[in-house]
VEXRO-761558 format. One record per residue (C-alpha): residue number from 1; residue in one letter; x, y, z. Coordinates in Angstrom, 1 decimal. Layout:
<rec><k>NUM</k><r>A</r><x>X</x><y>Y</y><z>Z</z></rec>
...
This chain:
<rec><k>1</k><r>M</r><x>-25.6</x><y>-18.4</y><z>39.8</z></rec>
<rec><k>2</k><r>K</r><x>-24.8</x><y>-17.2</y><z>36.2</z></rec>
<rec><k>3</k><r>Y</r><x>-21.1</x><y>-17.3</y><z>37.1</z></rec>
<rec><k>4</k><r>F</r><x>-21.3</x><y>-21.1</y><z>37.9</z></rec>
<rec><k>5</k><r>Y</r><x>-23.4</x><y>-21.7</y><z>34.8</z></rec>
<rec><k>6</k><r>W</r><x>-20.9</x><y>-20.2</y><z>32.5</z></rec>
<rec><k>7</k><r>L</r><x>-18.0</x><y>-21.7</y><z>34.4</z></rec>
<rec><k>8</k><r>G</r><x>-19.5</x><y>-25.1</y><z>33.8</z></rec>
<rec><k>9</k><r>I</r><x>-19.9</x><y>-24.4</y><z>30.1</z></rec>
<rec><k>10</k><r>I</r><x>-16.3</x><y>-23.4</y><z>29.8</z></rec>
<rec><k>11</k><r>I</r><x>-15.1</x><y>-26.5</y><z>31.6</z></rec>
<rec><k>12</k><r>L</r><x>-17.2</x><y>-28.8</y><z>29.3</z></rec>
<rec><k>13</k><r>V</r><x>-15.9</x><y>-27.0</y><z>26.2</z></rec>
<rec><k>14</k><r>A</r><x>-12.3</x><y>-27.2</y><z>27.4</z></rec>
<rec><k>15</k><r>A</r><x>-12.7</x><y>-30.9</y><z>28.2</z></rec>
<rec><k>16</k><r>G</r><x>-14.0</x><y>-31.6</y><z>24.8</z></rec>
<rec><k>17</k><r>L</r><x>-11.2</x><y>-29.8</y><z>23.1</z></rec>
<rec><k>18</k><r>Y</r><x>-8.6</x><y>-31.6</y><z>25.2</z></rec>
<rec><k>19</k><r>I</r><x>-10.1</x><y>-35.0</y><z>24.4</z></rec>
<rec><k>20</k><r>S</r><x>-10.3</x><y>-34.2</y><z>20.7</z></rec>
<rec><k>21</k><r>T</r><x>-6.6</x><y>-33.4</y><z>20.7</z></rec>
<rec><k>22</k><r>Q</r><x>-5.6</x><y>-36.4</y><z>22.7</z></rec>
<rec><k>23</k><r>V</r><x>-7.6</x><y>-39.1</y><z>20.9</z></rec>
<rec><k>24</k><r>E</r><x>-7.4</x><y>-39.5</y><z>17.1</z></rec>
<rec><k>25</k><r>I</r><x>-10.9</x><y>-39.8</y><z>15.7</z></rec>
<rec><k>26</k><r>Q</r><x>-11.2</x><y>-43.0</y><z>13.6</z></rec>
<rec><k>27</k><r>P</r><x>-13.2</x><y>-43.0</y><z>10.4</z></rec>
<rec><k>28</k><r>P</r><x>-16.3</x><y>-45.2</y><z>10.5</z></rec>
<rec><k>29</k><r>A</r><x>-15.6</x><y>-48.8</y><z>9.5</z></rec>
<rec><k>30</k><r>V</r><x>-17.1</x><y>-50.0</y><z>6.2</z></rec>
<rec><k>31</k><r>E</r><x>-18.6</x><y>-53.5</y><z>6.1</z></rec>
<rec><k>32</k><r>K</r><x>-17.0</x><y>-55.7</y><z>3.4</z></rec>
<rec><k>33</k><r>I</r><x>-18.2</x><y>-59.1</y><z>4.5</z></rec>
<rec><k>34</k><r>K</r><x>-21.3</x><y>-59.3</y><z>6.7</z></rec>
<rec><k>35</k><r>F</r><x>-21.4</x><y>-61.6</y><z>9.7</z></rec>
<rec><k>36</k><r>T</r><x>-21.6</x><y>-65.1</y><z>8.2</z></rec>
<rec><k>37</k><r>Q</r><x>-21.3</x><y>-68.7</y><z>9.3</z></rec>
<rec><k>38</k><r>F</r><x>-18.5</x><y>-70.6</y><z>7.5</z></rec>
<rec><k>39</k><r>Q</r><x>-17.9</x><y>-74.4</y><z>7.4</z></rec>
<rec><k>40</k><r>Q</r><x>-14.1</x><y>-73.9</y><z>7.6</z></rec>
<rec><k>41</k><r>P</r><x>-11.7</x><y>-70.9</y><z>8.2</z></rec>
<rec><k>42</k><r>E</r><x>-10.5</x><y>-71.4</y><z>4.6</z></rec>
<rec><k>43</k><r>D</r><x>-13.9</x><y>-70.5</y><z>3.3</z></rec>
<rec><k>44</k><r>L</r><x>-13.6</x><y>-67.0</y><z>4.9</z></rec>
<rec><k>45</k><r>G</r><x>-10.2</x><y>-66.7</y><z>3.4</z></rec>
<rec><k>46</k><r>K</r><x>-11.6</x><y>-67.4</y><z>-0.1</z></rec>
<rec><k>47</k><r>A</r><x>-14.4</x><y>-65.0</y><z>0.5</z></rec>
<rec><k>48</k><r>I</r><x>-11.9</x><y>-62.3</y><z>1.5</z></rec>
<rec><k>49</k><r>Y</r><x>-10.0</x><y>-62.8</y><z>-1.8</z></rec>
<rec><k>50</k><r>E</r><x>-13.2</x><y>-62.7</y><z>-3.9</z></rec>
<rec><k>51</k><r>T</r><x>-14.4</x><y>-59.6</y><z>-2.1</z></rec>
<rec><k>52</k><r>L</r><x>-11.1</x><y>-57.7</y><z>-2.4</z></rec>
<rec><k>53</k><r>R</r><x>-9.9</x><y>-59.2</y><z>-5.7</z></rec>
<rec><k>54</k><r>L</r><x>-9.2</x><y>-55.8</y><z>-7.4</z></rec>
<rec><k>55</k><r>E</r><x>-7.6</x><y>-54.3</y><z>-4.3</z></rec>
<rec><k>56</k><r>I</r><x>-5.4</x><y>-57.3</y><z>-3.8</z></rec>
<rec><k>57</k><r>K</r><x>-4.2</x><y>-57.3</y><z>-7.4</z></rec>
<rec><k>58</k><r>E</r><x>-3.2</x><y>-53.7</y><z>-6.9</z></rec>
<rec><k>59</k><r>S</r><x>-1.3</x><y>-54.4</y><z>-3.7</z></rec>
<rec><k>60</k><r>P</r><x>2.0</x><y>-56.2</y><z>-4.4</z></rec>
<rec><k>61</k><r>I</r><x>2.8</x><y>-56.3</y><z>-0.6</z></rec>
<rec><k>62</k><r>V</r><x>0.2</x><y>-57.5</y><z>1.9</z></rec>
<rec><k>63</k><r>F</r><x>0.5</x><y>-58.1</y><z>5.7</z></rec>
<rec><k>64</k><r>L</r><x>-1.7</x><y>-60.9</y><z>6.9</z></rec>
<rec><k>65</k><r>G</r><x>-2.2</x><y>-60.7</y><z>10.7</z></rec>
<rec><k>66</k><r>V</r><x>-3.0</x><y>-63.7</y><z>13.0</z></rec>
<rec><k>67</k><r>T</r><x>-3.8</x><y>-64.2</y><z>16.6</z></rec>
<rec><k>68</k><r>P</r><x>-0.9</x><y>-66.3</y><z>17.9</z></rec>
<rec><k>69</k><r>N</r><x>-1.7</x><y>-69.9</y><z>18.9</z></rec>
<rec><k>70</k><r>Q</r><x>-5.0</x><y>-69.9</y><z>17.0</z></rec>
<rec><k>71</k><r>I</r><x>-4.7</x><y>-72.5</y><z>14.3</z></rec>
<rec><k>72</k><r>E</r><x>-7.9</x><y>-71.3</y><z>12.5</z></rec>
<rec><k>73</k><r>D</r><x>-6.2</x><y>-67.9</y><z>11.7</z></rec>
<rec><k>74</k><r>M</r><x>-3.4</x><y>-69.8</y><z>9.8</z></rec>
<rec><k>75</k><r>E</r><x>-6.1</x><y>-71.9</y><z>8.1</z></rec>
<rec><k>76</k><r>L</r><x>-7.9</x><y>-68.6</y><z>7.1</z></rec>
<rec><k>77</k><r>W</r><x>-4.8</x><y>-67.3</y><z>5.3</z></rec>
<rec><k>78</k><r>R</r><x>-4.1</x><y>-70.7</y><z>3.8</z></rec>
<rec><k>79</k><r>G</r><x>-7.5</x><y>-70.5</y><z>2.1</z></rec>
<rec><k>80</k><r>F</r><x>-6.8</x><y>-66.9</y><z>1.0</z></rec>
<rec><k>81</k><r>L</r><x>-3.5</x><y>-67.7</y><z>-0.5</z></rec>
<rec><k>82</k><r>A</r><x>-4.9</x><y>-70.8</y><z>-2.3</z></rec>
<rec><k>83</k><r>A</r><x>-7.7</x><y>-68.8</y><z>-3.8</z></rec>
<rec><k>84</k><r>N</r><x>-5.4</x><y>-66.1</y><z>-5.0</z></rec>
<rec><k>85</k><r>S</r><x>-3.8</x><y>-68.1</y><z>-7.8</z></rec>
<rec><k>86</k><r>E</r><x>-4.4</x><y>-65.7</y><z>-10.7</z></rec>
<rec><k>87</k><r>T</r><x>-1.2</x><y>-64.6</y><z>-12.6</z></rec>
<rec><k>88</k><r>G</r><x>-0.4</x><y>-61.0</y><z>-11.6</z></rec>
<rec><k>89</k><r>S</r><x>-2.3</x><y>-61.4</y><z>-8.3</z></rec>
<rec><k>90</k><r>K</r><x>-0.7</x><y>-64.4</y><z>-6.7</z></rec>
<rec><k>91</k><r>Y</r><x>1.9</x><y>-63.7</y><z>-4.0</z></rec>
<rec><k>92</k><r>D</r><x>5.3</x><y>-65.2</y><z>-5.1</z></rec>
<rec><k>93</k><r>I</r><x>7.0</x><y>-64.9</y><z>-1.7</z></rec>
<rec><k>94</k><r>V</r><x>5.5</x><y>-65.7</y><z>1.7</z></rec>
<rec><k>95</k><r>I</r><x>7.4</x><y>-64.4</y><z>4.7</z></rec>
<rec><k>96</k><r>V</r><x>6.4</x><y>-65.7</y><z>8.1</z></rec>
<rec><k>97</k><r>E</r><x>7.3</x><y>-64.6</y><z>11.7</z></rec>
<rec><k>98</k><r>P</r><x>9.5</x><y>-67.5</y><z>12.9</z></rec>
<rec><k>99</k><r>M</r><x>8.0</x><y>-67.7</y><z>16.4</z></rec>
<rec><k>100</k><r>L</r><x>4.4</x><y>-68.2</y><z>15.2</z></rec>
<rec><k>101</k><r>P</r><x>3.0</x><y>-71.7</y><z>15.7</z></rec>
<rec><k>102</k><r>Y</r><x>1.3</x><y>-73.6</y><z>12.9</z></rec>
<rec><k>103</k><r>V</r><x>3.4</x><y>-71.9</y><z>10.2</z></rec>
<rec><k>104</k><r>E</r><x>3.9</x><y>-75.3</y><z>8.7</z></rec>
<rec><k>105</k><r>L</r><x>0.4</x><y>-75.1</y><z>7.3</z></rec>
<rec><k>106</k><r>L</r><x>1.6</x><y>-72.5</y><z>4.9</z></rec>
<rec><k>107</k><r>V</r><x>4.1</x><y>-72.8</y><z>2.0</z></rec>
<rec><k>108</k><r>S</r><x>6.6</x><y>-70.1</y><z>2.9</z></rec>
<rec><k>109</k><r>N</r><x>9.8</x><y>-68.9</y><z>1.3</z></rec>
<rec><k>110</k><r>M</r><x>11.4</x><y>-67.0</y><z>4.1</z></rec>
<rec><k>111</k><r>R</r><x>11.3</x><y>-66.5</y><z>7.9</z></rec>
<rec><k>112</k><r>I</r><x>12.2</x><y>-63.1</y><z>9.3</z></rec>
<rec><k>113</k><r>D</r><x>11.5</x><y>-61.5</y><z>12.7</z></rec>
<rec><k>114</k><r>I</r><x>10.4</x><y>-58.2</y><z>11.2</z></rec>
<rec><k>115</k><r>K</r><x>10.4</x><y>-56.4</y><z>14.5</z></rec>
<rec><k>116</k><r>A</r><x>14.0</x><y>-57.5</y><z>15.4</z></rec>
<rec><k>117</k><r>E</r><x>15.3</x><y>-57.2</y><z>11.9</z></rec>
<rec><k>118</k><r>P</r><x>13.5</x><y>-54.4</y><z>10.1</z></rec>
<rec><k>119</k><r>E</r><x>16.4</x><y>-53.5</y><z>7.8</z></rec>
<rec><k>120</k><r>R</r><x>16.8</x><y>-57.1</y><z>6.6</z></rec>
<rec><k>121</k><r>F</r><x>13.1</x><y>-57.3</y><z>6.0</z></rec>
<rec><k>122</k><r>I</r><x>12.9</x><y>-54.0</y><z>4.0</z></rec>
<rec><k>123</k><r>E</r><x>16.0</x><y>-55.0</y><z>2.0</z></rec>
<rec><k>124</k><r>G</r><x>14.4</x><y>-58.4</y><z>1.1</z></rec>
<rec><k>125</k><r>V</r><x>11.1</x><y>-56.8</y><z>0.1</z></rec>
<rec><k>126</k><r>K</r><x>12.9</x><y>-54.2</y><z>-2.1</z></rec>
<rec><k>127</k><r>K</r><x>14.9</x><y>-56.9</y><z>-3.9</z></rec>
<rec><k>128</k><r>A</r><x>11.7</x><y>-58.9</y><z>-4.4</z></rec>
<rec><k>129</k><r>R</r><x>9.9</x><y>-56.0</y><z>-5.9</z></rec>
<rec><k>130</k><r>E</r><x>12.8</x><y>-55.1</y><z>-8.2</z></rec>
<rec><k>131</k><r>Q</r><x>12.4</x><y>-58.6</y><z>-9.6</z></rec>
<rec><k>132</k><r>G</r><x>8.6</x><y>-58.0</y><z>-10.0</z></rec>
<rec><k>133</k><r>L</r><x>7.7</x><y>-60.5</y><z>-7.2</z></rec>
<rec><k>134</k><r>R</r><x>4.7</x><y>-60.0</y><z>-5.0</z></rec>
<rec><k>135</k><r>V</r><x>5.1</x><y>-60.5</y><z>-1.2</z></rec>
<rec><k>136</k><r>A</r><x>2.8</x><y>-61.7</y><z>1.6</z></rec>
<rec><k>137</k><r>V</r><x>3.9</x><y>-61.3</y><z>5.2</z></rec>
<rec><k>138</k><r>I</r><x>2.4</x><y>-63.5</y><z>8.0</z></rec>
<rec><k>139</k><r>V</r><x>2.8</x><y>-61.8</y><z>11.4</z></rec>
<rec><k>140</k><r>P</r><x>0.8</x><y>-61.3</y><z>14.6</z></rec>
<rec><k>141</k><r>T</r><x>-2.1</x><y>-58.9</y><z>14.2</z></rec>
<rec><k>142</k><r>I</r><x>-0.4</x><y>-56.5</y><z>16.7</z></rec>
<rec><k>143</k><r>Y</r><x>2.3</x><y>-56.2</y><z>14.0</z></rec>
<rec><k>144</k><r>S</r><x>0.1</x><y>-55.9</y><z>10.9</z></rec>
<rec><k>145</k><r>S</r><x>-2.7</x><y>-53.6</y><z>11.9</z></rec>
<rec><k>146</k><r>Q</r><x>-2.2</x><y>-50.0</y><z>10.8</z></rec>
<rec><k>147</k><r>A</r><x>-4.5</x><y>-48.9</y><z>13.7</z></rec>
<rec><k>148</k><r>I</r><x>-1.7</x><y>-49.5</y><z>16.2</z></rec>
<rec><k>149</k><r>E</r><x>0.8</x><y>-46.7</y><z>16.6</z></rec>
<rec><k>150</k><r>R</r><x>4.5</x><y>-47.6</y><z>16.8</z></rec>
<rec><k>151</k><r>N</r><x>4.2</x><y>-51.2</y><z>15.7</z></rec>
<rec><k>152</k><r>P</r><x>6.1</x><y>-52.7</y><z>12.7</z></rec>
<rec><k>153</k><r>A</r><x>3.4</x><y>-51.9</y><z>10.2</z></rec>
<rec><k>154</k><r>T</r><x>3.2</x><y>-48.2</y><z>11.0</z></rec>
<rec><k>155</k><r>R</r><x>7.0</x><y>-48.0</y><z>11.3</z></rec>
<rec><k>156</k><r>F</r><x>7.5</x><y>-49.5</y><z>7.8</z></rec>
<rec><k>157</k><r>K</r><x>4.8</x><y>-47.1</y><z>6.4</z></rec>
<rec><k>158</k><r>D</r><x>6.1</x><y>-43.9</y><z>8.1</z></rec>
<rec><k>159</k><r>Q</r><x>9.9</x><y>-44.4</y><z>8.3</z></rec>
<rec><k>160</k><r>Y</r><x>10.5</x><y>-46.6</y><z>5.3</z></rec>
<rec><k>161</k><r>K</r><x>7.7</x><y>-45.3</y><z>3.1</z></rec>
<rec><k>162</k><r>L</r><x>6.6</x><y>-48.9</y><z>2.4</z></rec>
<rec><k>163</k><r>D</r><x>3.2</x><y>-49.1</y><z>0.6</z></rec>
<rec><k>164</k><r>F</r><x>1.2</x><y>-52.2</y><z>1.5</z></rec>
<rec><k>165</k><r>M</r><x>-2.3</x><y>-53.5</y><z>2.5</z></rec>
<rec><k>166</k><r>S</r><x>-3.0</x><y>-54.9</y><z>5.9</z></rec>
<rec><k>167</k><r>L</r><x>-5.5</x><y>-57.7</y><z>6.5</z></rec>
<rec><k>168</k><r>S</r><x>-5.6</x><y>-58.4</y><z>10.2</z></rec>
<rec><k>169</k><r>A</r><x>-7.5</x><y>-61.3</y><z>11.9</z></rec>
<rec><k>170</k><r>A</r><x>-8.7</x><y>-61.1</y><z>15.5</z></rec>
<rec><k>171</k><r>K</r><x>-11.0</x><y>-62.9</y><z>17.9</z></rec>
<rec><k>172</k><r>F</r><x>-14.0</x><y>-61.1</y><z>19.3</z></rec>
<rec><k>173</k><r>P</r><x>-16.3</x><y>-61.2</y><z>22.3</z></rec>
<rec><k>174</k><r>V</r><x>-19.7</x><y>-62.8</y><z>21.7</z></rec>
<rec><k>175</k><r>T</r><x>-21.6</x><y>-61.0</y><z>24.6</z></rec>
<rec><k>176</k><r>E</r><x>-21.3</x><y>-57.6</y><z>26.2</z></rec>
<rec><k>177</k><r>E</r><x>-20.3</x><y>-59.3</y><z>29.5</z></rec>
<rec><k>178</k><r>Q</r><x>-17.2</x><y>-60.7</y><z>27.8</z></rec>
<rec><k>179</k><r>E</r><x>-15.9</x><y>-57.3</y><z>26.8</z></rec>
<rec><k>180</k><r>V</r><x>-14.6</x><y>-56.6</y><z>30.3</z></rec>
<rec><k>181</k><r>N</r><x>-11.8</x><y>-59.1</y><z>30.2</z></rec>
<rec><k>182</k><r>F</r><x>-11.3</x><y>-59.3</y><z>26.4</z></rec>
<rec><k>183</k><r>E</r><x>-7.9</x><y>-58.5</y><z>24.9</z></rec>
<rec><k>184</k><r>P</r><x>-6.9</x><y>-56.2</y><z>23.5</z></rec>
<rec><k>185</k><r>R</r><x>-8.7</x><y>-53.8</y><z>25.8</z></rec>
<rec><k>186</k><r>C</r><x>-10.5</x><y>-50.7</y><z>24.5</z></rec>
<rec><k>187</k><r>V</r><x>-8.4</x><y>-48.1</y><z>26.3</z></rec>
<rec><k>188</k><r>L</r><x>-7.4</x><y>-44.8</y><z>24.7</z></rec>
<rec><k>189</k><r>E</r><x>-6.1</x><y>-42.8</y><z>27.6</z></rec>
<rec><k>190</k><r>Q</r><x>-2.5</x><y>-41.7</y><z>27.4</z></rec>
<rec><k>191</k><r>G</r><x>-0.4</x><y>-43.5</y><z>30.0</z></rec>
<rec><k>192</k><r>V</r><x>-3.0</x><y>-46.3</y><z>30.3</z></rec>
<rec><k>193</k><r>D</r><x>-2.8</x><y>-47.9</y><z>26.9</z></rec>
<rec><k>194</k><r>V</r><x>0.9</x><y>-48.8</y><z>27.3</z></rec>
<rec><k>195</k><r>A</r><x>0.9</x><y>-51.4</y><z>24.6</z></rec>
<rec><k>196</k><r>G</r><x>-0.7</x><y>-49.0</y><z>22.1</z></rec>
<rec><k>197</k><r>T</r><x>-3.4</x><y>-51.5</y><z>21.1</z></rec>
<rec><k>198</k><r>G</r><x>-6.4</x><y>-49.6</y><z>22.5</z></rec>
<rec><k>199</k><r>T</r><x>-7.6</x><y>-48.4</y><z>19.1</z></rec>
<rec><k>200</k><r>L</r><x>-7.6</x><y>-51.9</y><z>17.7</z></rec>
<rec><k>201</k><r>G</r><x>-9.4</x><y>-53.2</y><z>20.8</z></rec>
<rec><k>202</k><r>C</r><x>-12.1</x><y>-50.5</y><z>20.3</z></rec>
<rec><k>203</k><r>M</r><x>-12.5</x><y>-51.5</y><z>16.7</z></rec>
<rec><k>204</k><r>V</r><x>-13.0</x><y>-55.1</y><z>17.6</z></rec>
<rec><k>205</k><r>R</r><x>-15.7</x><y>-54.3</y><z>20.1</z></rec>
<rec><k>206</k><r>Q</r><x>-17.5</x><y>-52.0</y><z>17.8</z></rec>
<rec><k>207</k><r>A</r><x>-17.7</x><y>-54.6</y><z>15.1</z></rec>
<rec><k>208</k><r>A</r><x>-18.5</x><y>-57.4</y><z>17.6</z></rec>
<rec><k>209</k><r>R</r><x>-21.5</x><y>-55.5</y><z>19.1</z></rec>
<rec><k>210</k><r>K</r><x>-23.3</x><y>-55.8</y><z>15.8</z></rec>
<rec><k>211</k><r>T</r><x>-23.3</x><y>-59.6</y><z>16.2</z></rec>
<rec><k>212</k><r>Y</r><x>-24.4</x><y>-60.1</y><z>19.8</z></rec>
<rec><k>213</k><r>R</r><x>-28.1</x><y>-60.8</y><z>18.9</z></rec>
<rec><k>214</k><r>L</r><x>-27.3</x><y>-62.8</y><z>15.8</z></rec>
<rec><k>215</k><r>K</r><x>-27.5</x><y>-66.6</y><z>15.7</z></rec>
<rec><k>216</k><r>T</r><x>-24.5</x><y>-68.9</y><z>15.3</z></rec>
<rec><k>217</k><r>E</r><x>-24.4</x><y>-72.5</y><z>14.2</z></rec>
<rec><k>218</k><r>T</r><x>-22.6</x><y>-75.1</y><z>16.4</z></rec>
<rec><k>219</k><r>G</r><x>-19.5</x><y>-76.6</y><z>14.8</z></rec>
<rec><k>220</k><r>K</r><x>-19.0</x><y>-73.7</y><z>12.3</z></rec>
<rec><k>221</k><r>Y</r><x>-17.0</x><y>-70.5</y><z>12.3</z></rec>
<rec><k>222</k><r>S</r><x>-18.3</x><y>-67.0</y><z>12.6</z></rec>
<rec><k>223</k><r>G</r><x>-16.6</x><y>-64.3</y><z>10.6</z></rec>
<rec><k>224</k><r>L</r><x>-16.9</x><y>-60.8</y><z>9.1</z></rec>
<rec><k>225</k><r>M</r><x>-14.6</x><y>-58.2</y><z>7.6</z></rec>
<rec><k>226</k><r>E</r><x>-14.6</x><y>-54.4</y><z>7.8</z></rec>
<rec><k>227</k><r>K</r><x>-12.5</x><y>-51.8</y><z>6.1</z></rec>
<rec><k>228</k><r>T</r><x>-11.0</x><y>-49.6</y><z>8.9</z></rec>
<rec><k>229</k><r>G</r><x>-8.5</x><y>-47.5</y><z>6.9</z></rec>
<rec><k>230</k><r>A</r><x>-7.4</x><y>-46.7</y><z>3.4</z></rec>
<rec><k>231</k><r>K</r><x>-5.5</x><y>-50.0</y><z>3.1</z></rec>
<rec><k>232</k><r>D</r><x>-6.4</x><y>-51.5</y><z>6.5</z></rec>
<rec><k>233</k><r>Y</r><x>-8.9</x><y>-54.3</y><z>7.0</z></rec>
<rec><k>234</k><r>L</r><x>-10.1</x><y>-56.0</y><z>10.2</z></rec>
<rec><k>235</k><r>I</r><x>-11.3</x><y>-59.6</y><z>10.0</z></rec>
<rec><k>236</k><r>L</r><x>-13.1</x><y>-61.1</y><z>13.0</z></rec>
<rec><k>237</k><r>L</r><x>-13.1</x><y>-64.9</y><z>13.2</z></rec>
<rec><k>238</k><r>N</r><x>-14.3</x><y>-67.2</y><z>16.0</z></rec>
<rec><k>239</k><r>R</r><x>-14.8</x><y>-70.9</y><z>16.3</z></rec>
<rec><k>240</k><r>N</r><x>-18.5</x><y>-71.3</y><z>17.4</z></rec>
């Protein structure tokens, strides 16, 4: 009997050690903007700027992530860029992913597919910084979030040593039942999370679960912001 008891303990310990080596433990998220109702997406964008005013001023390069085909995400960053008008903080160059819809809502200087043309992008950013210009980059959230391994953001950080801040917008489930079919999925097992977006999916769900019992106002937008890494922020935004 003792043999099976100790065998069970050994198996549990070994399983725990295996999981700990396979799954990177994420630091706890820090609330920056609590769950709030906004009249327009631009209002959340302005709130993000006011909340991170110092961090933004110290970040000459910022990645602004959007959910493709969601116009409110573009409106969010339009509000952010409009609010950030202070000299020394304003972004002089706005680069957009050419395939994103609704980019006409933003005043952009350049269109570059950063995944297909990373060298061109890096060269452009370097030249801009040599001239003292600040750069904002509008791309899908799966490109901007530093929580996703092997995406353009992590490649630029690790391979090209680019220093930047990421502000990534995402949709979120409003009930526990919606989590089952919500994308990106919260899947961390190797070989299952082929897209590598599992960590981001888990972050979205963890933040969303704090809101399930909170009231929303019809006709408004629900949003919040959490700091999920040293220079990585997750913004949740839904149309009610």
